[in-house]
Gaussian input, Z-matrix of N, CA and C with variables (Angstrom, degrees):
# hf/3-21g

backbone

0 1
 N
 C     1     B1
 C     2     B2     1     A1
 N     3     B3     2     A2     1     D1
 C     4     B4     3     A3     2     D2
 C     5     B5     4     A4     3     D3
 N     6     B6     5     A5     4     D4
 C     7     B7     6     A6     5     D5
 C     8     B8     7     A7     6     D6
 N     9     B9     8     A8     7     D7
 C    10    B10     9     A9     8     D8
 C    11    B11    10    A10     9     D9
 N    12    B12    11    A11    10    D10
 C    13    B13    12    A12    11    D11
 C    14    B14    13    A13    12    D12
 N    15    B15    14    A14    13    D13
 C    16    B16    15    A15    14    D14
 C    17    B17    16    A16    15    D15
 N    18    B18    17    A17    16    D16
 C    19    B19    18    A18    17    D17
 C    20    B20    19    A19    18    D18
 N    21    B21    20    A20    19    D19
 C    22    B22    21    A21    20    D20
 C    23    B23    22    A22    21    D21
 N    24    B24    23    A23    22    D22
 C    25    B25    24    A24    23    D23
 C    26    B26    25    A25    24    D24
 N    27    B27    26    A26    25    D25
 C    28    B28    27    A27    26    D26
 C    29    B29    28    A28    27    D27
 N    30    B30    29    A29    28    D28
 C    31    B31    30    A30    29    D29
 C    32    B32    31    A31    30    D30
 N    33    B33    32    A32    31    D31
 C    34    B34    33    A33    32    D32
 C    35    B35    34    A34    33    D33
 N    36    B36    35    A35    34    D34
 C    37    B37    36    A36    35    D35
 C    38    B38    37    A37    36    D36
 N    39    B39    38    A38    37    D37
 C    40    B40    39    A39    38    D38
 C    41    B41    40    A40    39    D39
 N    42    B42    41    A41    40    D40
 C    43    B43    42    A42    41    D41
 C    44    B44    43    A43    42    D42
 N    45    B45    44    A44    43    D43
 C    46    B46    45    A45    44    D44
 C    47    B47    46    A46    45    D45
 N    48    B48    47    A47    46    D46
 C    49    B49    48    A48    47    D47
 C    50    B50    49    A49    48    D48
 N    51    B51    50    A50    49    D49
 C    52    B52    51    A51    50    D50
 C    53    B53    52    A52    51    D51
 N    54    B54    53    A53    52    D52
 C    55    B55    54    A54    53    D53
 C    56    B56    55    A55    54    D54
 N    57    B57    56    A56    55    D55
 C    58    B58    57    A57    56    D56
 C    59    B59    58    A58    57    D57
 N    60    B60    59    A59    58    D58
 C    61    B61    60    A60    59    D59
 C    62    B62    61    A61    60    D60
 N    63    B63    62    A62    61    D61
 C    64    B64    63    A63    62    D62
 C    65    B65    64    A64    63    D63
 N    66    B66    65    A65    64    D64
 C    67    B67    66    A66    65    D65
 C    68    B68    67    A67    66    D66
 N    69    B69    68    A68    67    D67
 C    70    B70    69    A69    68    D68
 C    71    B71    70    A70    69    D69
 N    72    B72    71    A71    70    D70
 C    73    B73    72    A72    71    D71
 C    74    B74    73    A73    72    D72
 N    75    B75    74    A74    73    D73
 C    76    B76    75    A75    74    D74
 C    77    B77    76    A76    75    D75
 N    78    B78    77    A77    76    D76
 C    79    B79    78    A78    77    D77
 C    80    B80    79    A79    78    D78
 N    81    B81    80    A80    79    D79
 C    82    B82    81    A81    80    D80
 C    83    B83    82    A82    81    D81
 N    84    B84    83    A83    82    D82
 C    85    B85    84    A84    83    D83
 C    86    B86    85    A85    84    D84
 N    87    B87    86    A86    85    D85
 C    88    B88    87    A87    86    D86
 C    89    B89    88    A88    87    D87
 N    90    B90    89    A89    88    D88
 C    91    B91    90    A90    89    D89
 C    92    B92    91    A91    90    D90
 N    93    B93    92    A92    91    D91
 C    94    B94    93    A93    92    D92
 C    95    B95    94    A94    93    D93
 N    96    B96    95    A95    94    D94
 C    97    B97    96    A96    95    D95
 C    98    B98    97    A97    96    D96
 N    99    B99    98    A98    97    D97
 C   100   B100    99    A99    98    D98
 C   101   B101   100   A100    99    D99
 N   102   B102   101   A101   100   D100
 C   103   B103   102   A102   101   D101
 C   104   B104   103   A103   102   D102
 N   105   B105   104   A104   103   D103
 C   106   B106   105   A105   104   D104
 C   107   B107   106   A106   105   D105
 N   108   B108   107   A107   106   D106
 C   109   B109   108   A108   107   D107
 C   110   B110   109   A109   108   D108
 N   111   B111   110   A110   109   D109
 C   112   B112   111   A111   110   D110
 C   113   B113   112   A112   111   D111
 N   114   B114   113   A113   112   D112
 C   115   B115   114   A114   113   D113
 C   116   B116   115   A115   114   D114
 N   117   B117   116   A116   115   D115
 C   118   B118   117   A117   116   D116
 C   119   B119   118   A118   117   D117
 N   120   B120   119   A119   118   D118
 C   121   B121   120   A120   119   D119
 C   122   B122   121   A121   120   D120
 N   123   B123   122   A122   121   D121
 C   124   B124   123   A123   122   D122
 C   125   B125   124   A124   123   D123
 N   126   B126   125   A125   124   D124
 C   127   B127   126   A126   125   D125
 C   128   B128   127   A127   126   D126
 N   129   B129   128   A128   127   D127
 C   130   B130   129   A129   128   D128
 C   131   B131   130   A130   129   D129
 N   132   B132   131   A131   130   D130
 C   133   B133   132   A132   131   D131
 C   134   B134   133   A133   132   D132
 N   135   B135   134   A134   133   D133
 C   136   B136   135   A135   134   D134
 C   137   B137   136   A136   135   D135
 N   138   B138   137   A137   136   D136
 C   139   B139   138   A138   137   D137
 C   140   B140   139   A139   138   D138
 N   141   B141   140   A140   139   D139
 C   142   B142   141   A141   140   D140
 C   143   B143   142   A142   141   D141
 N   144   B144   143   A143   142   D142
 C   145   B145   144   A144   143   D143
 C   146   B146   145   A145   144   D144
 N   147   B147   146   A146   145   D145
 C   148   B148   147   A147   146   D146
 C   149   B149   148   A148   147   D147
 N   150   B150   149   A149   148   D148
 C   151   B151   150   A150   149   D149
 C   152   B152   151   A151   150   D150
 N   153   B153   152   A152   151   D151
 C   154   B154   153   A153   152   D152
 C   155   B155   154   A154   153   D153
 N   156   B156   155   A155   154   D154
 C   157   B157   156   A156   155   D155
 C   158   B158   157   A157   156   D156
 N   159   B159   158   A158   157   D157
 C   160   B160   159   A159   158   D158
 C   161   B161   160   A160   159   D159
 N   162   B162   161   A161   160   D160
 C   163   B163   162   A162   161   D161
 C   164   B164   163   A163   162   D162
 N   165   B165   164   A164   163   D163
 C   166   B166   165   A165   164   D164
 C   167   B167   166   A166   165   D165
 N   168   B168   167   A167   166   D166
 C   169   B169   168   A168   167   D167
 C   170   B170   169   A169   168   D168
 N   171   B171   170   A170   169   D169
 C   172   B172   171   A171   170   D170
 C   173   B173   172   A172   171   D171
 N   174   B174   173   A173   172   D172
 C   175   B175   174   A174   173   D173
 C   176   B176   175   A175   174   D174
 N   177   B177   176   A176   175   D175
 C   178   B178   177   A177   176   D176
 C   179   B179   178   A178   177   D177
 N   180   B180   179   A179   178   D178
 C   181   B181   180   A180   179   D179
 C   182   B182   181   A181   180   D180
 N   183   B183   182   A182   181   D181
 C   184   B184   183   A183   182   D182
 C   185   B185   184   A184   183   D183
 N   186   B186   185   A185   184   D184
 C   187   B187   186   A186   185   D185
 C   188   B188   187   A187   186   D186
 N   189   B189   188   A188   187   D187
 C   190   B190   189   A189   188   D188
 C   191   B191   190   A190   189   D189
 N   192   B192   191   A191   190   D190
 C   193   B193   192   A192   191   D191
 C   194   B194   193   A193   192   D192
 N   195   B195   194   A194   193   D193
 C   196   B196   195   A195   194   D194
 C   197   B197   196   A196   195   D195
 N   198   B198   197   A197   196   D196
 C   199   B199   198   A198   197   D197
 C   200   B200   199   A199   198   D198
 N   201   B201   200   A200   199   D199
 C   202   B202   201   A201   200   D200
 C   203   B203   202   A202   201   D201
 N   204   B204   203   A203   202   D202
 C   205   B205   204   A204   203   D203
 C   206   B206   205   A205   204   D204
 N   207   B207   206   A206   205   D205
 C   208   B208   207   A207   206   D206
 C   209   B209   208   A208   207   D207
 N   210   B210   209   A209   208   D208
 C   211   B211   210   A210   209   D209
 C   212   B212   211   A211   210   D210
 N   213   B213   212   A212   211   D211
 C   214   B214   213   A213   212   D212
 C   215   B215   214   A214   213   D213
 N   216   B216   215   A215   214   D214
 C   217   B217   216   A216   215   D215
 C   218   B218   217   A217   216   D216
 N   219   B219   218   A218   217   D217
 C   220   B220   219   A219   218   D218
 C   221   B221   220   A220   219   D219
 N   222   B222   221   A221   220   D220
 C   223   B223   222   A222   221   D221
 C   224   B224   223   A223   222   D222
 N   225   B225   224   A224   223   D223
 C   226   B226   225   A225   224   D224
 C   227   B227   226   A226   225   D225
 N   228   B228   227   A227   226   D226
 C   229   B229   228   A228   227   D227
 C   230   B230   229   A229   228   D228
 N   231   B231   230   A230   229   D229
 C   232   B232   231   A231   230   D230
 C   233   B233   232   A232   231   D231
 N   234   B234   233   A233   232   D232
 C   235   B235   234   A234   233   D233
 C   236   B236   235   A235   234   D234
 N   237   B237   236   A236   235   D235
 C   238   B238   237   A237   236   D236
 C   239   B239   238   A238   237   D237
 N   240   B240   239   A239   238   D238
 C   241   B241   240   A240   239   D239
 C   242   B242   241   A241   240   D240
 N   243   B243   242   A242   241   D241
 C   244   B244   243   A243   242   D242
 C   245   B245   244   A244   243   D243
 N   246   B246   245   A245   244   D244
 C   247   B247   246   A246   245   D245
 C   248   B248   247   A247   246   D246
 N   249   B249   248   A248   247   D247
 C   250   B250   249   A249   248   D248
 C   251   B251   250   A250   249   D249
 N   252   B252   251   A251   250   D250
 C   253   B253   252   A252   251   D251
 C   254   B254   253   A253   252   D252
 N   255   B255   254   A254   253   D253
 C   256   B256   255   A255   254   D254
 C   257   B257   256   A256   255   D255
 N   258   B258   257   A257   256   D256
 C   259   B259   258   A258   257   D257
 C   260   B260   259   A259   258   D258
 N   261   B261   260   A260   259   D259
 C   262   B262   261   A261   260   D260
 C   263   B263   262   A262   261   D261
 N   264   B264   263   A263   262   D262
 C   265   B265   264   A264   263   D263
 C   266   B266   265   A265   264   D264
 N   267   B267   266   A266   265   D265
 C   268   B268   267   A267   266   D266
 C   269   B269   268   A268   267   D267
 N   270   B270   269   A269   268   D268
 C   271   B271   270   A270   269   D269
 C   272   B272   271   A271   270   D270

   B1=1.4516
   B2=1.5323
   B3=1.3390
   B4=1.4513
   B5=1.5305
   B6=1.3204
   B7=1.4606
   B8=1.5183
   B9=1.3160
   B10=1.4588
   B11=1.5263
   B12=1.3157
   B13=1.4590
   B14=1.5268
   B15=1.3134
   B16=1.4634
   B17=1.5207
   B18=1.3199
   B19=1.4693
   B20=1.5208
   B21=1.3193
   B22=1.4675
   B23=1.5251
   B24=1.3389
   B25=1.4574
   B26=1.5172
   B27=1.3139
   B28=1.4681
   B29=1.5185
   B30=1.3274
   B31=1.4587
   B32=1.5251
   B33=1.3233
   B34=1.4638
   B35=1.5313
   B36=1.3228
   B37=1.4591
   B38=1.5175
   B39=1.3205
   B40=1.4648
   B41=1.5183
   B42=1.3187
   B43=1.4608
   B44=1.5248
   B45=1.3245
   B46=1.4608
   B47=1.5278
   B48=1.3337
   B49=1.4572
   B50=1.5218
   B51=1.3030
   B52=1.4656
   B53=1.5169
   B54=1.3278
   B55=1.4578
   B56=1.5246
   B57=1.3225
   B58=1.4673
   B59=1.5243
   B60=1.3147
   B61=1.4653
   B62=1.5207
   B63=1.3103
   B64=1.4682
   B65=1.5261
   B66=1.3315
   B67=1.4615
   B68=1.5258
   B69=1.3301
   B70=1.4631
   B71=1.5231
   B72=1.3045
   B73=1.4674
   B74=1.5242
   B75=1.3161
   B76=1.4642
   B77=1.5246
   B78=1.3269
   B79=1.4597
   B80=1.5203
   B81=1.3205
   B82=1.4615
   B83=1.5223
   B84=1.3139
   B85=1.4643
   B86=1.5251
   B87=1.3037
   B88=1.4580
   B89=1.5222
   B90=1.3331
   B91=1.4519
   B92=1.5287
   B93=1.3184
   B94=1.4619
   B95=1.5334
   B96=1.3022
   B97=1.4622
   B98=1.5208
   B99=1.3131
   B100=1.4661
   B101=1.5249
   B102=1.3066
   B103=1.4678
   B104=1.5250
   B105=1.3171
   B106=1.4610
   B107=1.5274
   B108=1.3023
   B109=1.4726
   B110=1.5314
   B111=1.3216
   B112=1.4636
   B113=1.5292
   B114=1.3150
   B115=1.4599
   B116=1.5321
   B117=1.3130
   B118=1.4619
   B119=1.5327
   B120=1.3373
   B121=1.4660
   B122=1.5263
   B123=1.3311
   B124=1.4676
   B125=1.5209
   B126=1.3141
   B127=1.4553
   B128=1.5308
   B129=1.3233
   B130=1.4650
   B131=1.5287
   B132=1.3226
   B133=1.4555
   B134=1.5155
   B135=1.3206
   B136=1.4589
   B137=1.5168
   B138=1.3207
   B139=1.4609
   B140=1.5219
   B141=1.3310
   B142=1.4652
   B143=1.5265
   B144=1.3192
   B145=1.4652
   B146=1.5211
   B147=1.3269
   B148=1.4677
   B149=1.5213
   B150=1.3201
   B151=1.4616
   B152=1.5264
   B153=1.3221
   B154=1.4632
   B155=1.5243
   B156=1.3167
   B157=1.4659
   B158=1.5309
   B159=1.3396
   B160=1.4686
   B161=1.5282
   B162=1.3181
   B163=1.4636
   B164=1.5176
   B165=1.3271
   B166=1.4597
   B167=1.5139
   B168=1.3282
   B169=1.4655
   B170=1.5227
   B171=1.3154
   B172=1.4620
   B173=1.5245
   B174=1.3090
   B175=1.4629
   B176=1.5235
   B177=1.3136
   B178=1.4654
   B179=1.5292
   B180=1.3305
   B181=1.4597
   B182=1.5199
   B183=1.3076
   B184=1.4580
   B185=1.5179
   B186=1.3203
   B187=1.4503
   B188=1.5007
   B189=1.3108
   B190=1.4571
   B191=1.5322
   B192=1.3096
   B193=1.4655
   B194=1.5177
   B195=1.3148
   B196=1.4602
   B197=1.5215
   B198=1.3188
   B199=1.4621
   B200=1.5239
   B201=1.3033
   B202=1.4684
   B203=1.5225
   B204=1.3268
   B205=1.4668
   B206=1.5262
   B207=1.3280
   B208=1.4614
   B209=1.5313
   B210=1.3197
   B211=1.4616
   B212=1.5193
   B213=1.3210
   B214=1.4674
   B215=1.5248
   B216=1.3398
   B217=1.4656
   B218=1.5243
   B219=1.3130
   B220=1.4641
   B221=1.5292
   B222=1.3156
   B223=1.4637
   B224=1.5189
   B225=1.3227
   B226=1.4635
   B227=1.5288
   B228=1.3231
   B229=1.4604
   B230=1.5155
   B231=1.3253
   B232=1.4648
   B233=1.5269
   B234=1.3142
   B235=1.4624
   B236=1.5268
   B237=1.3228
   B238=1.4594
   B239=1.5217
   B240=1.3315
   B241=1.4623
   B242=1.5136
   B243=1.3354
   B244=1.4691
   B245=1.5261
   B246=1.3180
   B247=1.4663
   B248=1.5320
   B249=1.3296
   B250=1.4602
   B251=1.5236
   B252=1.3167
   B253=1.4633
   B254=1.5144
   B255=1.3110
   B256=1.4711
   B257=1.5157
   B258=1.3059
   B259=1.4540
   B260=1.5251
   B261=1.3422
   B262=1.4624
   B263=1.5231
   B264=1.3104
   B265=1.4541
   B266=1.5236
   B267=1.3046
   B268=1.4676
   B269=1.5191
   B270=1.2877
   B271=1.4761
   B272=1.4965
   A1=110.88
   A2=115.26
   A3=119.60
   A4=110.81
   A5=117.13
   A6=121.10
   A7=112.07
   A8=116.25
   A9=120.45
   A10=110.69
   A11=117.46
   A12=120.63
   A13=111.28
   A14=116.54
   A15=119.82
   A16=110.22
   A17=117.28
   A18=121.09
   A19=111.61
   A20=116.51
   A21=120.30
   A22=110.13
   A23=116.94
   A24=120.21
   A25=112.38
   A26=116.75
   A27=120.35
   A28=110.10
   A29=117.51
   A30=120.74
   A31=111.09
   A32=117.21
   A33=120.14
   A34=111.02
   A35=116.79
   A36=119.84
   A37=112.33
   A38=116.38
   A39=120.46
   A40=110.90
   A41=116.73
   A42=121.28
   A43=110.85
   A44=116.21
   A45=120.37
   A46=110.37
   A47=117.45
   A48=120.62
   A49=112.30
   A50=116.66
   A51=120.79
   A52=111.01
   A53=117.34
   A54=120.45
   A55=112.63
   A56=117.66
   A57=120.18
   A58=110.11
   A59=116.74
   A60=120.39
   A61=110.89
   A62=116.64
   A63=120.75
   A64=111.07
   A65=116.85
   A66=119.74
   A67=111.93
   A68=116.76
   A69=120.24
   A70=110.99
   A71=116.34
   A72=119.62
   A73=110.02
   A74=117.32
   A75=120.15
   A76=112.07
   A77=117.96
   A78=119.92
   A79=113.27
   A80=117.52
   A81=120.06
   A82=113.52
   A83=117.46
   A84=120.06
   A85=112.31
   A86=117.68
   A87=119.08
   A88=113.42
   A89=117.78
   A90=119.93
   A91=112.57
   A92=117.27
   A93=121.63
   A94=107.41
   A95=116.46
   A96=120.46
   A97=113.10
   A98=117.70
   A99=121.02
   A100=112.33
   A101=118.25
   A102=120.67
   A103=111.21
   A104=117.80
   A105=121.55
   A106=113.24
   A107=117.57
   A108=120.22
   A109=109.07
   A110=117.98
   A111=120.50
   A112=114.93
   A113=119.15
   A114=120.20
   A115=113.10
   A116=118.76
   A117=121.48
   A118=112.32
   A119=122.06
   A120=119.07
   A121=112.99
   A122=117.39
   A123=119.84
   A124=111.07
   A125=116.38
   A126=120.93
   A127=110.95
   A128=117.41
   A129=120.84
   A130=110.95
   A131=117.13
   A132=120.38
   A133=112.31
   A134=116.99
   A135=120.55
   A136=112.30
   A137=116.77
   A138=120.33
   A139=110.56
   A140=117.64
   A141=120.60
   A142=110.87
   A143=117.27
   A144=120.01
   A145=111.12
   A146=117.19
   A147=120.36
   A148=111.44
   A149=117.24
   A150=120.55
   A151=110.61
   A152=117.68
   A153=121.11
   A154=112.77
   A155=118.37
   A156=121.36
   A157=113.03
   A158=120.65
   A159=118.68
   A160=113.04
   A161=116.70
   A162=119.80
   A163=110.12
   A164=117.12
   A165=119.52
   A166=111.77
   A167=117.84
   A168=120.07
   A169=110.89
   A170=117.11
   A171=120.94
   A172=112.85
   A173=117.07
   A174=120.72
   A175=110.00
   A176=118.14
   A177=119.29
   A178=115.19
   A179=118.71
   A180=119.26
   A181=114.38
   A182=117.28
   A183=120.04
   A184=108.21
   A185=116.33
   A186=119.71
   A187=113.11
   A188=114.95
   A189=121.69
   A190=111.37
   A191=117.13
   A192=119.92
   A193=112.26
   A194=116.28
   A195=120.31
   A196=110.49
   A197=117.61
   A198=120.73
   A199=110.74
   A200=116.72
   A201=120.18
   A202=110.27
   A203=116.95
   A204=120.42
   A205=111.25
   A206=117.78
   A207=120.86
   A208=109.51
   A209=117.20
   A210=120.35
   A211=112.51
   A212=116.47
   A213=120.58
   A214=110.76
   A215=116.63
   A216=120.43
   A217=111.15
   A218=117.08
   A219=120.61
   A220=110.04
   A221=117.41
   A222=120.13
   A223=112.35
   A224=116.07
   A225=118.67
   A226=111.62
   A227=117.92
   A228=120.49
   A229=111.73
   A230=116.69
   A231=120.86
   A232=109.89
   A233=116.62
   A234=120.54
   A235=111.51
   A236=117.12
   A237=120.14
   A238=112.32
   A239=117.88
   A240=120.16
   A241=111.72
   A242=116.61
   A243=119.75
   A244=110.64
   A245=116.82
   A246=120.38
   A247=110.55
   A248=116.73
   A249=119.91
   A250=111.51
   A251=116.64
   A252=120.61
   A253=110.23
   A254=117.29
   A255=119.63
   A256=111.36
   A257=117.00
   A258=120.65
   A259=112.35
   A260=118.14
   A261=120.47
   A262=114.89
   A263=118.69
   A264=120.07
   A265=109.40
   A266=117.47
   A267=117.71
   A268=110.89
   A269=115.61
   A270=120.61
   A271=110.32
   D1=-42.64
   D2=-179.52
   D3=-66.35
   D4=-37.64
   D5=177.25
   D6=-64.81
   D7=-35.95
   D8=177.56
   D9=-65.47
   D10=-41.27
   D11=178.27
   D12=-64.53
   D13=-39.78
   D14=177.64
   D15=-65.66
   D16=-41.55
   D17=179.09
   D18=-62.84
   D19=-41.89
   D20=178.38
   D21=-65.39
   D22=-41.12
   D23=178.37
   D24=-63.36
   D25=-42.08
   D26=178.51
   D27=-66.08
   D28=-42.66
   D29=178.55
   D30=-61.39
   D31=-43.82
   D32=178.64
   D33=-64.05
   D34=-39.28
   D35=177.37
   D36=-62.55
   D37=-41.87
   D38=178.62
   D39=-66.93
   D40=-41.06
   D41=-179.65
   D42=-64.98
   D43=-44.31
   D44=178.75
   D45=-65.76
   D46=-42.99
   D47=178.75
   D48=-60.08
   D49=-41.79
   D50=178.56
   D51=-65.86
   D52=-48.64
   D53=-175.58
   D54=-69.34
   D55=-38.28
   D56=177.89
   D57=-65.12
   D58=-42.86
   D59=179.08
   D60=-65.22
   D61=-43.05
   D62=-179.91
   D63=-62.01
   D64=-45.39
   D65=179.22
   D66=-65.97
   D67=-38.97
   D68=179.57
   D69=-63.30
   D70=-44.26
   D71=-179.98
   D72=-67.22
   D73=-42.25
   D74=-175.76
   D75=-70.81
   D76=-33.60
   D77=-175.31
   D78=-96.65
   D79=-43.75
   D80=-173.20
   D81=-94.17
   D82=-31.65
   D83=-175.22
   D84=-106.49
   D85=20.54
   D86=-175.17
   D87=-68.09
   D88=-24.17
   D89=-179.43
   D90=-100.96
   D91=8.35
   D92=177.81
   D93=-93.08
   D94=118.27
   D95=-176.14
   D96=-69.04
   D97=-28.78
   D98=-176.22
   D99=-66.50
   D100=-21.99
   D101=-177.60
   D102=-68.51
   D103=-17.55
   D104=-177.72
   D105=-92.11
   D106=1.06
   D107=178.21
   D108=-74.72
   D109=147.79
   D110=-172.99
   D111=-69.31
   D112=-20.03
   D113=-177.89
   D114=-90.48
   D115=-9.03
   D116=-175.66
   D117=-64.98
   D118=-42.53
   D119=176.44
   D120=-61.68
   D121=-36.66
   D122=177.09
   D123=-66.07
   D124=-41.38
   D125=179.11
   D126=-65.25
   D127=-45.02
   D128=179.89
   D129=-65.17
   D130=-41.14
   D131=177.76
   D132=-65.13
   D133=-39.76
   D134=177.79
   D135=-65.24
   D136=-41.47
   D137=177.84
   D138=-65.94
   D139=-41.85
   D140=179.09
   D141=-63.71
   D142=-40.78
   D143=177.94
   D144=-66.78
   D145=-38.49
   D146=178.84
   D147=-66.86
   D148=-35.62
   D149=177.51
   D150=-72.61
   D151=-36.79
   D152=-178.07
   D153=-76.66
   D154=-21.78
   D155=-176.25
   D156=-60.75
   D157=-48.48
   D158=177.75
   D159=-66.39
   D160=-30.62
   D161=178.75
   D162=-67.42
   D163=-41.64
   D164=179.09
   D165=-70.51
   D166=-22.65
   D167=176.66
   D168=-70.18
   D169=-27.15
   D170=179.82
   D171=-82.55
   D172=-26.00
   D173=-177.67
   D174=-88.30
   D175=136.42
   D176=-172.28
   D177=-77.42
   D178=-23.71
   D179=-171.11
   D180=-108.74
   D181=-0.37
   D182=176.78
   D183=-119.63
   D184=152.95
   D185=-174.92
   D186=-130.29
   D187=-160.23
   D188=-176.87
   D189=-66.24
   D190=-30.39
   D191=177.66
   D192=-61.20
   D193=-35.57
   D194=177.70
   D195=-66.79
   D196=-41.49
   D197=178.36
   D198=-63.87
   D199=-40.37
   D200=177.86
   D201=-66.48
   D202=-39.61
   D203=178.14
   D204=-64.86
   D205=-36.65
   D206=175.76
   D207=-63.71
   D208=-42.50
   D209=177.34
   D210=-61.11
   D211=-41.39
   D212=177.85
   D213=-65.09
   D214=-41.99
   D215=179.94
   D216=-63.84
   D217=-42.46
   D218=179.07
   D219=-67.38
   D220=-40.95
   D221=178.08
   D222=-60.87
   D223=-44.15
   D224=177.43
   D225=-69.73
   D226=-29.99
   D227=174.59
   D228=-63.95
   D229=-42.20
   D230=177.15
   D231=-65.26
   D232=-44.29
   D233=179.95
   D234=-60.86
   D235=-46.74
   D236=-179.00
   D237=-71.31
   D238=-34.37
   D239=176.45
   D240=-64.89
   D241=-42.24
   D242=177.46
   D243=-66.36
   D244=-36.40
   D245=177.50
   D246=-66.37
   D247=-38.82
   D248=176.59
   D249=-61.61
   D250=-40.65
   D251=178.99
   D252=-63.62
   D253=-44.81
   D254=-179.92
   D255=-66.33
   D256=-32.26
   D257=-175.66
   D258=-80.70
   D259=-40.11
   D260=-169.48
   D261=-109.10
   D262=-7.94
   D263=179.62
   D264=-81.62
   D265=121.19
   D266=179.38
   D267=-69.21
   D268=140.12
   D269=-177.85
   D270=-105.21

């Protein structure tokens, strides 16, 4: 039961991280040209994982895999937010 609660919490954290990043990129960074470069999602995901790594070291039930998953979620959020801008922004 406790493992299920932790899994749900991690899933919600990843979902929120992805959606917040996607909305931020689509709404606030839509006019920034650098967000459309192919290495930016990797860079954002790496920074998010590096920031989450010390936090997961302090928490007893989450580990390095969670920090890496947060980095992946943020990277895909940046990628999808930039794709939304290219798709829906009138030129």
